[in-house]
Structures are given as structure tokens and as C-alpha cells.
C-alpha positions in Angstrom: -18.4 -26.6 -11.4 -15.5 -26.4 -8.7 -12.1 -24.3 -10.3 -9.9 -27.0 -9.7 -11.8 -28.9 -12.3 -10.3 -26.5 -14.8 -6.7 -27.2 -13.8 -7.1 -30.6 -14.1 -8.6 -30.4 -17.6 -5.9 -28.0 -18.6 -3.1 -30.7 -17.6 -5.1 -33.4 -20.0 -5.6 -31.6 -22.8 -2.7 -29.4 -22.5 -0.3 -31.2 -20.4 2.8 -30.6 -22.4 2.3 -26.7 -23.0 3.6 -23.6 -20.5 1.2 -23.1 -18.4 3.4 -20.3 -16.3 6.9 -18.4 -16.1 8.1 -16.5 -13.2 10.5 -14.2 -14.1 13.4 -12.0 -11.8 14.8 -9.3 -13.3 16.4 -8.4 -10.5 18.3 -11.3 -9.7 19.4 -11.0 -13.1 20.8 -7.9 -12.8 22.6 -8.5 -9.6 24.2 -11.8 -10.9 24.5 -10.2 -14.4 23.3 -13.6 -15.8 22.5 -13.3 -19.7 19.5 -13.8 -20.9 18.1 -17.3 -22.3 15.7 -20.1 -21.8 15.4 -22.6 -19.1 13.4 -26.0 -19.4 11.9 -26.9 -16.3 13.7 -28.3 -13.5 12.1 -30.1 -10.5 14.3 -28.3 -8.0 15.5 -25.3 -9.5 19.2 -23.9 -7.9 19.5 -20.7 -6.8 20.6 -18.0 -9.2 18.3 -18.8 -12.1 15.9 -15.6 -12.6 13.2 -17.6 -15.1 11.5 -20.6 -14.6 8.6 -22.5 -16.3 6.1 -25.0 -15.4 3.8 -27.0 -17.7 0.0 -27.5 -17.0 0.9 -31.1 -16.2 3.5 -29.8 -13.8 1.5 -27.6 -12.1 -1.2 -30.1 -11.3 0.8 -32.3 -9.8 2.4 -30.4 -7.6 -1.1 -29.0 -6.4 -2.1 -32.8 -6.0 0.9 -33.5 -4.1 0.3 -30.6 -1.4 -3.2 -31.7 -1.5 -2.6 -35.5 -0.8 0.2 -33.9 1.9 -2.8 -31.7 4.1 -5.2 -34.6 4.2 -2.5 -36.7 5.1 -1.7 -34.4 8.2 -5.2 -34.0 9.1 -6.5 -31.0 7.0 -10.2 -31.7 6.8 -13.1 -30.0 4.6 -13.6 -26.7 5.5 -10.1 -26.4 7.4 -8.6 -23.0 6.6 -4.7 -23.2 5.1 -2.9 -19.4 4.8 -0.5 -18.5 2.4 2.4 -16.4 3.0 4.6 -16.0 0.1 6.0 -13.6 -2.5 4.8 -14.1 -5.9 6.6 -17.0 -7.1 6.3 -20.0 -9.5 5.0 -22.0 -6.2 2.1 -19.7 -5.3 -0.8 -20.7 -7.8 0.2 -24.6 -7.3 -0.2 -23.7 -3.6 -3.7 -22.7 -3.9 -4.9 -25.2 -6.4 -3.5 -27.8 -4.2 -5.4 -26.3 -0.6 -8.3 -26.0 -2.6 -8.0 -29.7 -3.7 -7.6 -30.4 0.0 -10.9 -29.4 0.2 -9.8 -26.9 2.6 -10.1 -23.1 2.2 -7.1 -21.1 1.1 -6.2 -17.8 3.0 -3.9 -15.6 1.1 -2.1 -13.0 3.2 -0.4 -9.4 2.2 3.4 -10.0 2.2 3.2 -6.7 3.9 1.8 -7.2 6.6 3.7 -6.7 10.4 3.8 -9.8 12.6 1.1 -8.5 14.3 -1.0 -8.2 11.4 -0.2 -11.7 10.3 -1.3 -13.2 13.7 -4.3 -11.1 13.8 -5.5 -12.5 10.6 -4.3 -15.8 11.2 -6.6 -15.6 14.9 -9.5 -13.8 12.7 -9.9 -16.5 10.1 -9.3 -19.3 12.4 -6.2 -20.5 10.0 -4.7 -24.2 11.3 -2.1 -24.5 8.7 0.5 -22.0 7.1 2.7 -22.0 4.0 5.5 -19.4 4.0 8.7 -18.4 2.6 12.3 -17.1 3.1 11.2 -12.9 3.3 8.8 -13.8 6.4 10.8 -16.0 8.6 11.9 -13.1 11.1 8.2 -12.1 11.7 7.1 -15.5 12.6 9.9 -16.2 14.8 8.0 -13.5 16.5 4.8 -14.8 17.0 5.5 -18.7 16.0 4.9 -19.6 19.8 1.7 -17.3 19.7 -0.5 -19.1 17.3 -1.0 -22.4 19.0 -4.1 -22.8 16.6 -0.9 -23.6 13.9 -0.9 -27.4 13.6 1.6 -27.2 10.5 3.9 -24.9 9.5 5.5 -25.5 5.7 8.2 -23.6 4.6 9.0 -23.5 1.1 12.5 -22.5 0.1 16.0 -22.6 1.2 17.1 -21.8 4.3 14.5 -23.6 6.3 14.1 -22.4 9.9 13.9 -24.7 12.9 10.1 -23.9 14.1 8.9 -25.3 10.4 8.9 -28.2 8.0 9.7 -28.4 4.7 7.6 -27.6 1.9 9.4 -29.3 -0.7 10.9 -32.3 0.8 7.4 -33.5 2.5 5.5 -33.2 -1.0 8.1 -34.6 -3.1 6.7 -37.7 -1.3 3.2 -37.3 -1.8 1.2 -38.9 -4.8 0.7 -36.7 -7.5 -2.9 -38.3 -8.4 -6.0 -35.7 -7.4 -7.2 -36.9 -3.9 -10.7 -38.1 -3.6 -12.3 -35.3 -2.3 -16.0 -34.0 -3.8 -16.4 -30.3 -4.2 -19.3 -28.5 -5.2 -19.9 -24.8 -6.2 -21.4 -24.1 -2.5 -18.4 -25.3 -0.6 -16.2 -22.5 1.1 -13.2 -21.8 -1.4 -11.1 -18.6 -0.1 -10.8 -16.0 2.4 -9.4 -13.0 1.1 -9.0 -10.0 3.5 -10.1 -6.5 2.5 -7.2 -3.7 2.0 -6.9 -2.4 5.5 -6.9 1.2 4.1 -9.8 1.7 7.2 -8.3 -0.2 9.9 -7.6 -4.0 10.3 -8.8 -5.9 7.7 -12.1 -7.9 7.3 -12.1 -12.0 6.3 -14.2 -12.0 3.2 -15.4 -15.3 2.7 -16.0 -16.6 -1.2 -16.9 -20.0 -2.7 -16.1 -22.1 -5.6 -19.2 -20.8 -7.3 -17.5 -16.9 -6.6 -14.4 -17.9 -8.4 -15.8 -19.7 -11.3 -17.9 -16.6 -12.1 -14.4 -14.4 -12.0 -13.0 -17.0 -14.6 -16.5 -16.9 -16.8 -16.5 -12.9 -16.2 -12.9 -12.2 -16.8 -13.0 -14.2 -20.2 -16.0 -12.5 -21.7 -14.5 -9.3 -21.3 -11.1 -10.0 -22.5 -11.7 -12.4 -25.2 -8.8 -14.9 -23.9 -7.7 -17.5 -26.2 -5.1 -19.9 -25.9 -2.8 -18.2 -28.0 -2.5 -15.0 -25.4 0.2 -14.8 -22.7 -0.9 -13.0 -19.8 1.7 -10.3 -17.4 0.5 -10.5 -13.9 2.6 -8.0 -11.7 0.5 -7.1 -8.7 0.4 -9.9 -5.5 -1.2 -12.8 -5.8 -2.8 -12.5 -2.5 -4.9 -9.7 -3.9 -8.2 -10.7 -6.2 -7.3 -8.4 -8.8 -3.9 -10.2 -10.2 -5.0 -13.6 -9.7 -8.6 -13.1 -10.8 -7.5 -11.5 -13.9 -5.4 -14.3 -14.6 -8.4 -16.7 -14.3 -9.2 -16.0 -17.8 -6.2 -17.4 -19.0 -7.3 -20.9 -16.8 -10.2 -21.1 -18.3 -8.7 -20.5 -21.6 -6.0 -22.8 -21.3 -3.2 -19.7 -22.3 0.2 -18.8 -21.0 1.2 -16.2 -17.9 4.0 -14.9 -16.7 4.9 -13.9 -13.5 7.3 -10.7 -13.5 8.7 -9.9 -10.0 9.5 -6.3 -10.3 7.6 -3.0 -11.5 10.4 -1.2 -13.5 9.5 0.0 -16.5 12.0 -1.4 -18.4 11.6 -4.8 -17.0 7.8 -4.6 -17.6 8.7 -3.5 -21.7 11.6 -6.5 -21.7 9.3 -8.8 -20.5 6.9 -8.4 -22.7 8.8 -8.0 -25.7 10.8 -11.2 -24.7 8.2 -13.4 -23.8 5.5 -12.5 -26.6 3.3 -10.6 -24.0 -0.6 -10.1 -25.4 -2.1 -9.0 -22.2 -1.1 -6.6 -19.4 -3.2 -5.6 -16.2 -1.1 -2.2 -14.4 -1.8 -0.4 -11.9 -2.0 3.5 -12.2 1.0 4.6 -10.5 3.1 1.4 -13.5 1.4 3.0 -16.5 2.6 6.2 -15.4 6.1 5.7 -14.5 6.3 3.7 -18.2 4.6 7.2 -19.8 7.4 9.2 -17.8 10.2 7.0 -18.5 9.1 7.3 -22.2 9.1 10.7 -21.9 12.5 11.3 -20.2 14.2 8.9 -23.2 15.1 6.3 -19.7 13.4 3.7 -22.6 13.2 3.5 -26.2 9.9 1.7 -27.6 11.9 1.0 -30.6 14.5 -1.3 -28.3 11.1 -3.6 -27.5 8.9 -6.0 -29.5 6.0 -4.9 -29.0 3.8 -5.4 -31.8 1.9 -8.5 -30.0 0.3 -6.9 -27.1 -2.9 -6.2 -27.7 -4.1 -5.2 -24.5 -4.0 -2.8 -21.7 -6.7 -2.6 -18.6 -6.3 -0.9 -15.3 -8.0 -1.6 -12.4 -7.8 -1.3 -8.6 -8.3 2.6 -8.4 -9.7 5.6 -10.5 -8.5 5.7 -12.9 -7.2 9.5 -14.3 -8.9 10.2 -17.9 -5.7 12.1 -18.6 -3.4 9.2 -18.0 -5.2 7.2 -20.6 -4.8 10.0 -23.5 -1.3 9.8 -22.6 -1.1 6.1 -23.0 -3.1 6.0 -26.2 -0.4 8.8 -27.4 2.3 5.9 -27.2 0.2 2.7 -27.9 -2.6 4.1 -30.6 -3.3 0.3 -31.4 -4.0 -0.6 -27.7 -7.4 -2.1 -26.5 -8.0 -0.2 -23.6 -10.1 -1.5 -20.5 -11.1 -0.1 -17.2 -12.4 -3.0 -14.5 -14.2 -1.9 -11.5 -14.3 -4.7 -8.8 -13.9 -5.0 -4.9 -12.7 -8.1 -2.8 -16.3 -8.9 -1.7 -17.0 -9.1 -5.6 -14.5 -11.5 -6.8 -12.1 -8.9 -7.9 -12.4 -8.0 -11.7 -15.2 -6.7 -13.6 -18.6 -6.7 -11.7 -18.6 -2.9 -13.7 -16.1 -2.6 -16.5 -15.8 -0.3 -19.2 -15.1 -2.4 -22.3 -12.5 -2.2 -25.1 -14.8 -0.9 -27.6 -15.8 2.4 -25.5 -12.5 4.0 -25.3 -14.8 7.1 -26.3 -16.4 7.0 -22.5 -12.6 6.7 -20.6 -13.4 8.0 -17.2 -15.9 5.9 -16.8 -15.8 2.6 -14.8 -18.6 1.6 -17.6 -21.1 -0.9 -17.1 -22.6 -4.1 -15.3 -19.6 -6.6 -16.2 -20.9 -10.1 -17.9 -23.4 -11.7 -15.1 -23.6 -8.6 -13.3 -26.3 -6.0 -12.4 -25.5 -2.5 -11.0 -27.1 0.5 -8.9 -26.8 3.6 -8.0 -28.9 3.9 -4.2 -29.7 6.7 -1.5 -29.6 6.0 1.7 -32.7 4.2 1.7 -31.5 1.9 -0.8 -33.8 3.3 -3.5 -32.3 4.3 -6.8 -31.3 8.1 -7.4 -32.3 9.9 -10.3 -29.6 9.5 -13.5 -27.0 11.9 -13.2 -27.3 12.1 -9.2 -24.5 11.0 -6.8 -25.4 7.6 -4.9 -23.7 4.7 -3.6 -23.0 2.3 -6.3 -24.0 -1.7 -5.2 -23.5 -4.7 -7.2 -25.4 -8.1 -7.4 -24.2 -11.0 -9.3 -22.5 -14.8 -8.5 -19.3 -13.2 -7.4 -21.1 -11.4 -4.8 -19.2 -13.0 -1.4 -20.7 -15.5 1.2 -19.9 -13.2 4.5 -17.6 -11.5 6.4 -16.6 -14.2 8.3 -17.1 -14.3 12.1 -18.7 -10.6 11.6 -22.8 -11.0 11.2 -22.9 -7.3 11.8 -20.8 -6.1 9.5 -22.5 -8.5 6.8 -25.6 -7.5 7.2 -24.5 -3.9 6.7 -23.3 -4.4 3.6 -25.4 -7.7 1.6 -29.0 -6.4 1.3 -31.4 -8.8 -0.6 -28.1 -10.2 -3.0 -27.0 -6.4 -3.0 -23.4 -5.7 -2.4 -23.5 -2.1 -1.1 -19.4 -1.1 -2.1 -18.9 1.7 -0.1 -18.3 3.3 -3.6 -20.2 7.1 -4.7 -20.9 7.1 -7.8 -23.3 8.6 -10.6 -24.8 7.0 -14.1 -25.0 9.5 -17.4 -27.5 9.7 -19.6 -26.1 6.2 -21.9 -25.8 4.0 -18.9 -22.0 4.4 -17.9 -21.2 5.2 -14.2 -18.2 7.2 -12.8 -17.0 6.6 -9.5 -17.0 10.3 -7.4 -15.7 9.0 -4.3 -15.4 6.3 -1.4 -18.5 7.1 1.0 -15.9 7.6 3.6 -13.8 9.8 2.0 -16.3 12.7 0.6 -15.1 16.1 2.6 -18.1 18.1 3.9 -16.8 21.4 3.7 -19.5 24.4 4.6 -22.2 22.1 4.0 -21.2 21.2 0.4 -20.2 17.6 -0.3 -16.7 17.7 -2.0 -15.0 14.5 -3.3 -11.7 14.0 -3.7 -11.4 11.8 -6.5 -12.6 14.9 -8.9 -9.6 17.2 -7.7 -7.2 14.3 -7.9 -7.8 13.9 -11.6 -8.1 17.2 -12.1 -4.3 17.9 -10.2 -2.7 14.7 -12.1 -3.5 17.1 -15.2 -0.7 19.2 -14.4 2.7 18.6 -16.4 5.1 18.3 -12.8 2.2 16.5 -10.7 3.3 13.1 -10.8 0.3 11.6 -7.9 -1.7 13.6 -6.0 -4.3 12.6 -2.9 -6.9 15.1 -1.5 -8.5 14.6 2.1 -10.0 17.0 4.3 -8.3 18.5 7.3 -10.1 19.9 10.4 -11.6 23.9 10.0 -13.2 25.6 12.8 -15.8 27.6 10.4 -16.4 24.7 7.9 -16.0 22.0 9.7 -13.6 20.3 6.9 -11.3 22.0 3.8 -9.7 20.2 1.3 -5.9 19.6 1.6 -3.9 17.9 -1.6 -1.0 16.1 -0.9 1.2 16.7 -4.2 3.9 14.2 -5.3 5.8 16.0 -8.4 7.4 13.8 -10.9 11.2 13.5 -10.5 13.3 17.0 -11.2 10.4 18.9 -11.6 9.9 21.9 -9.2 6.2 23.7 -8.4 5.6 26.0 -6.1 2.3 26.4 -3.6 0.8 29.7 -5.3 1.5 27.9 -8.7 -0.8 25.0 -7.8 -3.4 27.5 -6.5 -3.2 28.8 -9.4 -3.8 26.3 -11.7 -6.8 25.3 -9.6 -8.7 28.2 -10.2 -11.0 26.4 -13.5 -12.1 24.3 -10.4 -15.6 25.7 -8.5 -14.3 27.7 -5.5 -15.6 25.4 -3.0 -14.0 22.6 -4.3 -10.1 24.2 -4.8 -7.7 23.0 -2.5 -7.1 25.4 0.5 -4.2 23.9 1.6 -1.0 22.3 -0.8 1.5 19.9 1.2 4.3 18.1 -0.8 4.9 14.8 -0.1 5.0 11.3 -1.4 1.5 10.0 -2.4 1.2 6.2 -0.3 -0.2 3.6 -2.0 -1.2 0.6 -0.9 0.1 -3.0 -2.9 -3.2 -2.4 -5.0 -2.7 1.0 -6.1 -5.3 2.8 -3.3 -4.1 5.3 -2.0 -3.5 5.0 1.6 -5.9 8.1 2.9 -5.8 7.0 7.0 -2.2 7.4 6.7 -2.1 10.7 5.1 -4.9 11.7 8.0 -3.2 10.3 10.8 0.1 12.4 9.5 -1.6 15.3 8.7 -5.0 15.5 10.6 -3.9 16.5 14.0 -3.3 20.1 12.3 -5.9 22.2 14.1 -6.4 24.3 10.6 -8.1 28.3 11.7 -9.1 30.2 8.9 -6.4 32.7 9.2 -4.0 29.8 8.0 -6.1 28.5 4.9 -6.3 30.3 1.3 -9.5 31.7 1.3 
């Protein structure tokens, strides 16, 4: 069943019920507006910080865009890109593209003009829908993207080189277009996070998207009484495909623009949120704000909040232990996934397995997993190898990159590039990215293990470990340390703290700096290697 059928079903069954709400508390603070609810307004005036949409309007807006695209010559299989910040219009636009039989191509809102052009060219995109934040970037390249036949602008202050999304779609029919879709039809292209260079274009079918709906709901049991808080960027598979569980259940969701701890807690309280998906830095920020006294939990009604889950990166066990101190009644889950496996849940911990915090879990609903050596043979239990997964959400291919596809797809198995091990109970533990392993004096050092250890220090907010060149050992482990606000710590104190680690795992160099993360929370280690990797360290300069 194509995922668009689920939206149409919700519109028919729950048409007048709330589907989506967008909240912009930064706008509220800047305009000093009073917290109150707004009814749906088709043309929301600037300044509203809370906007809502019913399932019927959601479906109608998607249909209007689909009919516009068809009218303007977009055919089945054509690529249509989305370049928007999270907003109420984002998901209707995504589903409108799918309903037209086209392939949705979400773009990272942090892309430079050069990266936008690269991704449009790579994906063969012929239409682009963008928002006001991107006018400047597109002005520099719009005459360099001749393949783009339709440029639609969503928002106020339309630039001269684009047409109005709102005006054109308002003139189109709200009835579903007569486009036949199948599970095997191409549906979306997502781009890899780009932490290892220019991103790859990852092609998924409608079957992949539906599998994400089913996997997410099987893991977290969404019902129509739930309300999901979506904070991460919608261009990424993780946030949107966790919301797919809400889509399948016909339940509400809130799009929060902003990540301040007080905004998250206020929204959970006021909107009666039941499920929150966080990235590690945001959970850390909430805990730090509580411990500093910047937010007081008694100021919020959080009694209905039942589940907090985390994904997109390794989760320090110390973080979850701290979380449970303040939120002892929360269910907790870790979700492992990647864009090549339709986002969340090909491996997941499970809310019943809190005793295994530190593991990413077991194969998810409808998924298989194994840990293999370089010859793709399973490794013995407890040994480190590469994690491979298999299931209905595995990508069709890297678009236009057959060699890259062949390198990671083997008989239906996806090689994830993550090194992992399995314990005696079948739980999988991430060790590190295959490309991030440090080989020092012949020993394999897995940075995640050291990073998790460092984050248990009371003064450390975040840590990243990279390999730096060394004349004798080949590489040494260097720790980039980001301290908590107001905290003080010396290199000597960090070295002393690391003494419980095996000698070969101890960082040989300490650097105090901010740990850069991309919008999905992953540490941008190529940036750190570029910044610090040029240093040719000699043995005399390192800690012996």
C-alpha cells in the first residue's frame, strides 16, 4: 500500500480532528504574544506562533499541490525537491509530491548554495519548492540550474525568479489526482548526512516508507490518544519516519521550531505531548538546565509524557541514568537506523529492555541483523565486526552510483559501516564507525568507547575522539573536550580521570573546543580532522 493511502484514510475517518500543529516559541518571545490557541486559518498572518491543521485540510493541501505539479508537466518518477525549514506546510508538500507520482527530494536546510546545486544535479531534480530562508542562496545559483523547470516559493516576499506556491495551489482542485501508485514505485531520495564528504542520493520506494510506518508503530505502540513532538529537521529520515507511526495511528503531532529546554518542556506541558524523540545534545541540555535551576520541573504538567526515545547517534549510558533520575516513570528506547534503511528502528532497544542501556538493541520489527567480518562471514559472539541489516526498508540504491551501491548491498543485506559486537543475550552494541576506527601501534581503538567514558566526567558536556598522525604509532587518539557552561578543567585533570582506561585507549592529546554536530546530532569528525589533523605530532609532544 502506498503511504499516500494512509493520509487519504485519515482524512476520511478523522477529517475534522487535529493532525499537525506548528509552534514557534522564538516568535512568541520576540513579539511578546500571549499563549493561546488559534483555529485553522487558511492564510495565516505573519506573527502567529501557533498554527494547526486538520487531517482533511492536510489531505486537501497535498492534493492541490499534486494537481498543480501534474498540470505543470511533472510526470510519474520526476524529482521534486523541498528546501524548507520545519513548518506546517512541509508535510503536505511532501505528500503532494508523492500523490503526483513524483519522487520527493528533501534538502538539508544547512546546505550551502554549492551543495544545493550539487544535490539538485545529482538527483535530476526538475522542480523545487523553497522558503524565505533560502532566497539568498538560490539567487546565486538559479541561473546555473537549467534542469529546474518549476521554482515554487512558499512564504511572503516572493523573489522575482520564482512563482507563488500559495497562489497557484489555491487555484487547483482539492480532489485526489488519478495517479496509480504501487509499493515498488520510487518515492523519495534522501541524502546521506555528508559527514564523509559530499552526500550520496539514497533512493527509496513506497514499500520502504510504509515499512517505516509499521516498524515505528510496532515498537512504540502509538494510539489515537498519543501526541508526538517532532523537533528534528523534517528533511531527515529520522524525525519524519518516527512521525510515520503517528500517521499510521491517526494521532496528533506537534512541530516545534527551536530546541531550548524550556521550549521543549513548555510545549510538552501545554500541548499534552505523550511521545518525544530527542537527540543526545538536546537531552543533555534539558538535564543541565534542570541541574542549574534554569528550569523547574514543578512548573510544568508532564504527567502524560510516557515515552522518550533517542536515535541518530550512540547514546551514552550515563545520560540515560541521569534522565531516569528526573523522569523515573518514562519509558525509554534507543533507535538505531540510517537513511539507507529508511531511518528508525532496524535495530532498537525496546522499552522493556532498560536494563540493557548502552546497547542499540536487537533487530527491529520485520528486520534481521548480523555482525560480519571483511569476507561477510558472521563473527563469533562478542567479537567486533561490521553490522549488516536486512529488511523491507533497505534502500533501492544510491541513485546514479552503481559502484557505491554494489559496495554496500550484498544479497539484500545492507552493510552499515558501523562496527559492533553482540553479547550473549543477542543485544548489539555499537563500537564505532568503520571509518572512525583509530589504529595506534597496531591496536584498534574505537572512539565511541572513549567518548562515553569521558562524558561521565562532571565537567564535560560533550566529547569527540579522533585519530591524529604520529610518526611512530601511526595514529594517536586525541580527545576534543567541550566543557559545560561555567565548568573548569585542565588537561592534567582529564588525563588523570582517564587512568582507569586501558593504557592504549587513553587519549594522548586533549583539546578544549566545541564539539561540532550536524542537524541529526552526529559528530562532524571530518571537520575536526580537517581542523586538527594537519598537526604532525611527534612522540615527544604526546603524553607517554
